[in-house]
C-alpha positions as CSV (number, residue, x, y, z in Angstrom):
1,M,23.6,-15.2,25.1
2,Q,23.8,-11.4,25.1
3,K,21.5,-9.2,27.3
4,L,20.8,-5.6,27.8
5,A,20.9,-4.0,31.3
6,I,19.2,-0.7,31.6
7,Q,19.0,1.6,34.7
8,G,15.8,3.4,34.1
9,G,14.9,7.0,35.0
10,N,17.1,9.1,32.7
11,P,15.4,11.4,30.2
12,L,16.8,11.1,26.7
13,R,18.6,14.4,25.6
14,G,20.7,15.2,22.5
15,E,21.1,14.3,18.9
16,V,21.1,10.9,17.1
17,R,21.7,10.0,13.5
18,I,19.1,7.7,11.9
19,S,20.4,4.7,10.0
20,G,19.2,3.4,6.6
21,A,16.0,1.5,6.5
22,K,16.4,-2.4,7.1
23,N,13.1,-2.9,5.3
24,A,14.2,-0.9,2.2
25,A,17.8,-2.3,2.3
26,L,16.9,-6.0,2.1
27,P,14.7,-5.9,-1.1
28,I,17.2,-3.5,-2.8
29,M,20.0,-5.8,-2.1
30,C,18.1,-8.5,-3.8
31,A,17.9,-6.1,-6.9
32,G,21.5,-6.9,-7.4
33,L,20.5,-10.2,-8.7
34,L,18.7,-8.7,-11.7
35,T,21.9,-7.4,-13.5
36,A,25.3,-8.5,-14.4
37,D,26.5,-4.9,-13.8
38,T,27.6,-3.1,-10.6
39,L,24.9,-2.0,-8.0
40,R,26.3,0.4,-5.4
41,L,24.3,0.9,-2.2
42,T,25.0,3.7,0.3
43,N,23.4,4.4,3.8
44,L,23.3,0.6,4.3
45,P,22.7,-0.1,7.9
46,D,25.0,-2.3,9.9
47,L,22.6,-5.0,11.0
48,H,22.5,-8.7,11.4
49,D,19.8,-9.2,8.7
50,V,21.9,-7.1,6.2
51,G,24.9,-9.4,6.9
52,T,22.8,-12.5,6.4
53,M,21.5,-11.1,3.1
54,R,25.0,-10.3,2.0
55,K,26.2,-13.9,2.8
56,L,23.3,-15.3,0.9
57,L,23.9,-13.3,-2.3
58,V,27.5,-14.0,-2.1
59,Q,26.9,-17.7,-1.8
60,M,25.0,-17.4,-5.0
61,G,28.0,-16.0,-6.8
62,V,27.5,-12.2,-6.3
63,S,30.7,-10.4,-5.6
64,A,30.4,-7.9,-2.7
65,E,32.8,-5.2,-1.7
66,V,32.0,-3.8,1.8
67,A,32.8,-0.4,3.2
68,T,31.3,1.5,6.2
69,N,27.5,1.7,5.5
70,E,28.0,0.9,1.9
71,I,28.3,-2.2,-0.4
72,T,29.0,-2.6,-4.0
73,F,27.5,-5.7,-5.7
74,K,28.3,-7.3,-9.1
75,G,26.2,-10.1,-10.4
76,D,28.0,-11.4,-13.5
77,Q,29.2,-14.7,-11.9
78,I,26.0,-16.0,-10.3
79,N,26.1,-19.7,-10.5
80,N,23.8,-21.0,-7.7
81,W,20.1,-20.2,-7.7
82,E,19.3,-21.8,-4.2
83,A,18.6,-20.0,-0.9
84,P,19.2,-22.8,1.7
85,Y,17.2,-23.2,4.9
86,E,20.2,-22.2,7.2
87,M,20.3,-18.9,5.5
88,V,16.5,-18.3,5.4
89,K,15.5,-19.6,8.9
90,T,16.1,-16.4,10.7
91,M,15.2,-13.9,8.0
92,R,11.8,-14.0,6.0
93,A,13.2,-11.3,3.6
94,A,15.2,-14.0,2.0
95,I,12.0,-14.9,0.1
96,L,12.8,-11.7,-1.9
97,V,15.6,-13.7,-4.0
98,L,12.8,-15.8,-5.6
99,G,11.4,-13.2,-8.1
100,P,14.7,-11.8,-9.4
101,L,16.2,-15.3,-9.8
102,V,13.3,-16.6,-11.8
103,A,13.2,-13.4,-13.9
104,R,16.8,-13.4,-14.8
105,F,17.9,-17.1,-14.8
106,G,14.5,-19.0,-15.2
107,D,15.2,-21.0,-12.0
108,A,15.1,-20.5,-8.3
109,K,14.9,-22.7,-5.3
110,V,14.2,-21.0,-2.0
111,S,13.5,-22.5,1.4
112,L,10.2,-21.6,3.1
113,P,11.2,-18.8,5.4
114,G,11.6,-18.2,9.1
115,G,12.0,-14.9,10.9
116,C,10.0,-13.4,13.8
117,A,7.2,-15.6,15.2
118,I,4.5,-12.8,15.0
119,G,2.2,-14.3,12.5
120,S,1.7,-16.7,9.5
121,R,2.7,-14.3,6.8
122,P,2.0,-16.8,4.0
123,V,4.2,-16.9,0.9
124,D,1.2,-18.0,-1.3
125,L,0.8,-14.4,-2.6
126,H,4.4,-14.5,-4.0
127,I,3.7,-17.9,-5.5
128,K,0.3,-17.1,-7.1
129,G,1.9,-14.0,-8.6
130,L,4.7,-15.8,-10.2
131,Q,2.4,-18.6,-11.5
132,A,0.2,-15.9,-13.2
133,M,3.4,-14.7,-14.9
134,G,4.0,-18.2,-16.3
135,A,6.3,-19.8,-13.7
136,E,6.0,-23.5,-12.8
137,I,6.2,-23.9,-9.0
138,T,6.5,-26.9,-6.8
139,I,6.9,-27.1,-3.1
140,E,8.8,-30.1,-1.7
141,H,11.0,-30.9,1.2
142,G,10.5,-27.4,2.6
143,Y,11.5,-25.6,-0.6
144,I,9.7,-23.5,-3.2
145,H,11.1,-24.4,-6.7
146,A,10.2,-22.0,-9.4
147,K,11.0,-22.4,-13.1
148,A,10.2,-20.4,-16.3
149,K,11.7,-19.9,-19.7
150,K,10.5,-16.4,-19.7
151,L,8.1,-14.7,-17.4
152,K,5.2,-13.0,-19.0
153,G,3.4,-9.8,-17.9
154,A,0.1,-10.3,-16.1
155,R,-2.6,-8.6,-14.1
156,I,-2.1,-9.7,-10.3
157,F,-4.5,-8.7,-7.6
158,F,-3.3,-9.3,-4.0
159,D,-6.1,-10.6,-1.7
160,I,-4.1,-9.1,1.2
161,V,-1.8,-6.2,1.0
162,S,1.7,-7.6,1.1
163,V,4.9,-5.6,1.1
164,T,7.4,-8.4,0.3
165,G,4.8,-9.9,-2.2
166,T,4.6,-6.4,-4.0
167,E,8.4,-6.1,-4.0
168,N,9.1,-9.6,-5.2
169,L,6.7,-9.5,-8.2
170,M,7.8,-5.8,-9.0
171,M,11.4,-7.1,-9.4
172,A,10.2,-10.2,-11.3
173,A,8.0,-8.0,-13.5
174,A,11.0,-5.7,-14.3
175,L,12.6,-8.3,-16.6
176,A,9.3,-10.0,-17.7
177,E,8.0,-9.8,-21.3
178,G,5.1,-7.3,-21.5
179,V,3.3,-5.3,-18.9
180,T,2.4,-6.4,-15.4
181,V,-0.1,-4.6,-13.2
182,L,-0.1,-5.1,-9.4
183,E,-3.5,-4.3,-7.9
184,N,-4.1,-3.8,-4.2
185,A,-0.3,-3.3,-4.0
186,A,1.6,-2.2,-0.8
187,R,2.0,1.6,-0.8
188,E,4.9,1.6,1.9
189,P,7.7,4.2,1.5
190,E,10.1,1.1,1.3
191,V,8.2,0.0,-1.8
192,I,8.8,3.4,-3.5
193,D,12.5,3.2,-2.5
194,L,12.8,-0.2,-4.3
195,A,11.1,1.2,-7.3
196,N,13.5,4.2,-7.3
197,C,16.4,1.9,-7.3
198,L,14.9,-0.3,-10.1
199,R,14.2,2.9,-12.1
200,A,17.9,3.9,-11.7
201,M,18.9,0.4,-13.1
202,G,16.6,1.0,-16.2
203,A,13.2,-0.6,-15.1
204,K,10.0,1.0,-16.3
205,I,7.7,1.4,-13.3
206,V,4.9,3.8,-12.6
207,G,2.4,4.1,-9.7
208,D,4.5,3.1,-6.8
209,G,3.2,4.7,-3.7
210,T,-0.4,3.9,-4.8
211,D,-2.2,0.6,-4.8
212,N,-1.9,0.1,-8.4
213,I,1.7,-0.3,-9.9
214,T,2.5,-0.9,-13.6
215,I,5.7,-2.4,-14.7
216,T,6.7,-2.6,-18.4
217,G,9.3,-5.3,-18.7
218,V,12.7,-4.5,-20.3
219,E,15.3,-6.8,-22.0
220,K,18.0,-6.3,-19.2
221,L,18.8,-4.0,-16.4
222,H,22.1,-2.0,-15.9
223,G,24.1,-1.0,-12.9
224,A,23.4,2.0,-10.7
225,T,24.1,3.8,-7.4
226,H,21.3,4.2,-4.8
227,H,21.2,5.8,-1.4
228,I,18.9,3.8,1.0
229,M,16.1,5.8,2.7
230,P,16.2,6.5,6.4
231,D,14.6,3.9,8.8
232,R,11.1,5.3,9.8
233,I,10.9,2.6,12.5
234,E,14.1,3.4,14.1
235,S,13.1,7.1,13.9
236,G,9.7,6.4,15.4
237,T,11.3,4.2,18.2
238,F,13.8,6.9,19.3
239,L,10.9,9.6,19.4
240,V,8.6,7.4,21.5
241,A,11.5,6.7,23.9
242,A,12.1,10.4,24.2
243,A,8.4,11.1,24.7
244,A,8.2,8.3,27.4
245,T,11.1,9.5,29.4
246,G,10.2,13.1,29.2
247,G,13.2,14.0,27.1
248,S,14.3,16.3,24.3
249,I,16.1,14.8,21.3
250,T,16.8,15.7,17.6
251,L,16.9,13.1,14.9
252,R,19.4,13.7,12.0
253,E,19.2,12.3,8.6
254,T,15.6,11.3,8.6
255,R,12.3,12.3,6.9
256,A,9.2,13.5,8.5
257,D,7.1,12.8,5.4
258,I,7.4,9.0,6.0
259,L,6.3,9.4,9.7
260,D,3.0,11.2,9.5
261,T,0.7,8.9,11.5
262,V,3.5,8.4,14.1
263,L,4.1,12.2,14.5
264,E,0.3,12.7,14.9
265,K,0.1,10.2,17.7
266,L,3.1,11.8,19.5
267,T,1.4,15.1,19.3
268,E,-1.6,13.6,20.9
269,V,0.4,12.3,23.9
270,G,1.6,15.9,24.5
271,A,5.0,16.0,22.7
272,K,6.0,19.2,20.8
273,I,7.5,18.3,17.5
274,T,9.3,20.7,15.0
275,V,10.6,19.6,11.6
276,D,13.6,21.3,9.9
277,G,14.6,19.7,6.5
278,T,16.1,16.1,7.3
279,S,15.8,16.9,11.1
280,I,13.0,16.2,13.6
281,H,13.1,17.7,17.2
282,L,10.8,16.4,19.9
283,E,10.4,18.0,23.3
284,M,8.3,16.5,26.0
285,S,7.4,17.8,29.5
286,G,5.2,16.1,31.9
287,R,3.5,12.7,31.8
288,P,2.3,11.5,28.4
289,K,-1.4,11.2,27.7
290,A,-2.7,7.8,26.7
291,V,-3.3,7.4,23.0
292,N,-5.4,4.8,21.0
293,V,-3.6,3.0,18.2
294,R,-5.0,0.8,15.4
295,T,-2.6,-0.7,13.0
296,A,-3.3,-1.0,9.2
297,P,-1.4,-1.1,5.9
298,H,0.4,2.2,4.9
299,P,-0.5,5.1,5.0
300,A,-2.3,4.0,8.2
301,F,-0.4,3.5,11.5
302,P,2.4,0.9,11.1
303,T,2.3,-2.4,12.9
304,D,6.1,-2.0,13.5
305,M,5.3,0.8,16.0
306,Q,2.5,-0.9,17.8
307,A,4.7,-2.3,20.6
308,Q,6.7,0.9,21.1
309,F,3.4,2.9,21.8
310,M,2.1,0.3,24.0
311,A,5.2,0.8,26.2
312,L,4.5,4.5,26.3
313,N,0.9,3.8,27.1
314,C,1.9,1.8,30.2
315,I,3.1,4.8,32.0
316,A,0.6,7.4,30.3
317,E,-2.1,9.3,32.0
318,G,-5.4,7.5,31.4
319,S,-6.3,4.3,29.5
320,A,-5.8,3.4,25.8
321,M,-6.9,0.7,23.3
322,V,-4.3,-0.9,21.0
323,I,-5.8,-2.8,18.1
324,E,-3.5,-5.0,15.9
325,T,-5.0,-5.9,12.5
326,I,-1.9,-7.0,10.6
327,F,-0.3,-9.9,12.6
328,E,-2.2,-12.2,14.9
329,N,0.7,-13.0,17.3
330,R,1.9,-9.5,17.8
331,F,1.0,-9.0,21.5
332,M,3.7,-11.4,22.9
333,H,5.3,-8.4,24.6
334,V,2.2,-7.9,26.8
335,Q,3.2,-10.6,29.3
336,E,6.8,-9.2,29.6
337,L,5.3,-5.7,30.2
338,R,3.2,-7.1,32.9
339,R,6.3,-8.4,34.6
340,L,7.3,-4.7,34.9
341,G,4.0,-3.8,36.5
342,A,2.1,-2.7,33.5
343,Q,-1.8,-3.1,33.6
344,I,-2.8,-4.7,30.2
345,D,-5.9,-6.7,29.3
346,V,-6.0,-8.6,26.1
347,E,-9.1,-9.9,24.1
348,G,-8.4,-11.1,20.6
349,N,-6.6,-8.4,18.6
350,T,-7.3,-5.7,21.1
351,S,-5.4,-4.6,24.2
352,V,-6.6,-2.2,26.8
353,V,-3.6,-0.4,28.5
354,R,-4.3,1.4,31.8
355,G,-1.5,3.8,32.6
356,V,0.4,3.4,35.9
357,A,2.4,6.0,37.8
358,H,5.6,4.0,37.3
359,L,7.1,0.6,36.0
360,E,9.5,-1.4,38.1
361,G,12.6,-3.1,36.7
362,A,12.7,-6.8,36.3
363,T,14.2,-9.5,33.9
364,V,12.3,-9.8,30.7
365,M,12.6,-11.7,27.5
366,A,12.4,-10.3,24.0
367,T,10.1,-12.4,21.6
368,D,10.5,-10.4,18.3
369,L,12.2,-7.4,16.8
370,R,9.8,-4.7,17.7
371,A,8.8,-6.3,21.1
372,S,12.5,-5.9,21.8
373,A,12.3,-2.1,21.2
374,C,9.1,-2.0,23.3
375,L,11.0,-3.5,26.3
376,V,13.9,-1.2,25.9
377,I,11.5,1.9,26.1
378,A,9.9,0.3,29.2
379,G,13.2,-0.3,30.7
380,L,14.3,3.3,30.2
381,V,11.2,4.5,32.2
382,A,11.2,1.8,34.9
383,Q,12.5,2.3,38.5
384,G,15.7,0.3,39.1
385,E,17.3,-2.2,36.6
386,T,15.7,-4.0,33.7
387,V,17.5,-7.0,32.1
388,I,16.4,-7.8,28.5
389,D,17.3,-11.3,27.4
390,R,17.4,-12.7,23.8
391,I,18.5,-9.3,22.3
392,Y,19.6,-10.9,19.1
393,H,16.3,-9.8,17.7
394,L,17.4,-6.1,18.3
395,D,20.5,-6.6,16.4
396,R,18.4,-7.7,13.4
397,G,16.7,-4.3,13.1
398,Y,18.5,-1.6,15.1
399,E,22.0,-0.4,14.4
400,H,24.1,-0.1,17.5
401,I,21.0,0.7,19.7
402,E,22.8,0.7,23.0
403,S,25.5,3.2,21.8
404,K,22.9,5.5,20.3
405,L,20.9,5.4,23.5
406,S,24.0,6.0,25.6
407,Q,24.8,9.1,23.5
408,L,21.4,10.4,24.5
409,G,22.0,9.8,28.2
410,A,20.6,6.4,28.8
411,N,22.2,4.2,31.4
412,I,22.4,1.0,29.3
413,R,24.9,-1.7,28.8
414,R,25.4,-4.9,26.9
415,I,26.2,-7.9,29.1
416,K,27.0,-11.5,28.4
């Protein structure tokens, strides 16, 4: 089992390139199932989840040519419409093969998903949507089995805003007969990125980025080349780490327009932020001020940045409330932060963080992907050495994080 050892106390300084977005790459990779032609994806991050998704698609018969941060798919030899448990158990995004397979082949068998243990995240929204489009669905032996001669357009209302639900049904609707309207749809930038890729493949989609998306089905989709958007969560994580350590960093190849709420909060803590095209510069002097955070669906504050801001609040001046409205189990990092000396009280979905002058290094355990990033930030500001166990979560969502942080002056190393 690999671990990260961090000697805290170094302000982050310098430049770092932001990778392609994991949460955009995974659904867009699944779009390769929708066509027999070639789909070329650039700016693909080198992540464990991306590798797992590639293996899953190859197992189904998709050919894949891999280059540095790039992959080329061809889906003309797909002969297996099943996503087995061993592929799905570590990555919930594997549910995204369901819609494309049913739409193109009329059959799909997908294991009920696994992934981070941060909440229930039910798949019933995916199932109800496909049923509304005419699919017959059974659940047996831990698998979702969907069949349809031809999916039909439908009006689908999401009871709860669901990013993967929106993406799955948008892909299914691209090849359905007639018009599909997704109401109360997710508005995340990653949904827009998928829609941009699908349009490049010949899909007819309007309204992405709003809560009402209309898809007019087409007979077939063709090949395309698509550049994956930058990872807004990686961007936010590095900015928070720089603010917490009192550093000065510049992010390259990112976008400020997908980070509005995060940049606003960083300005509140006292950071000076300047934007120049695809670069964001953050300058921090002095101790950060505590900042309240409440997560909600986009365009509000992202749940994937909650843990990182909690780490910053641990050493901030004053007290702050952190309210989590998306996932019911997303405070598992609290007990690990307490091991470093953080003062945090939790009641229900609300944490009250009282900033302390400093944290002290200790051995801690990562419980999920963003909790891992939170503990890295805490380790960067703690006195002495912090050792983070179970960092395989980090490798699912951050490309070479220790080498990027080392470039910025962090004293961090991977140990076995």
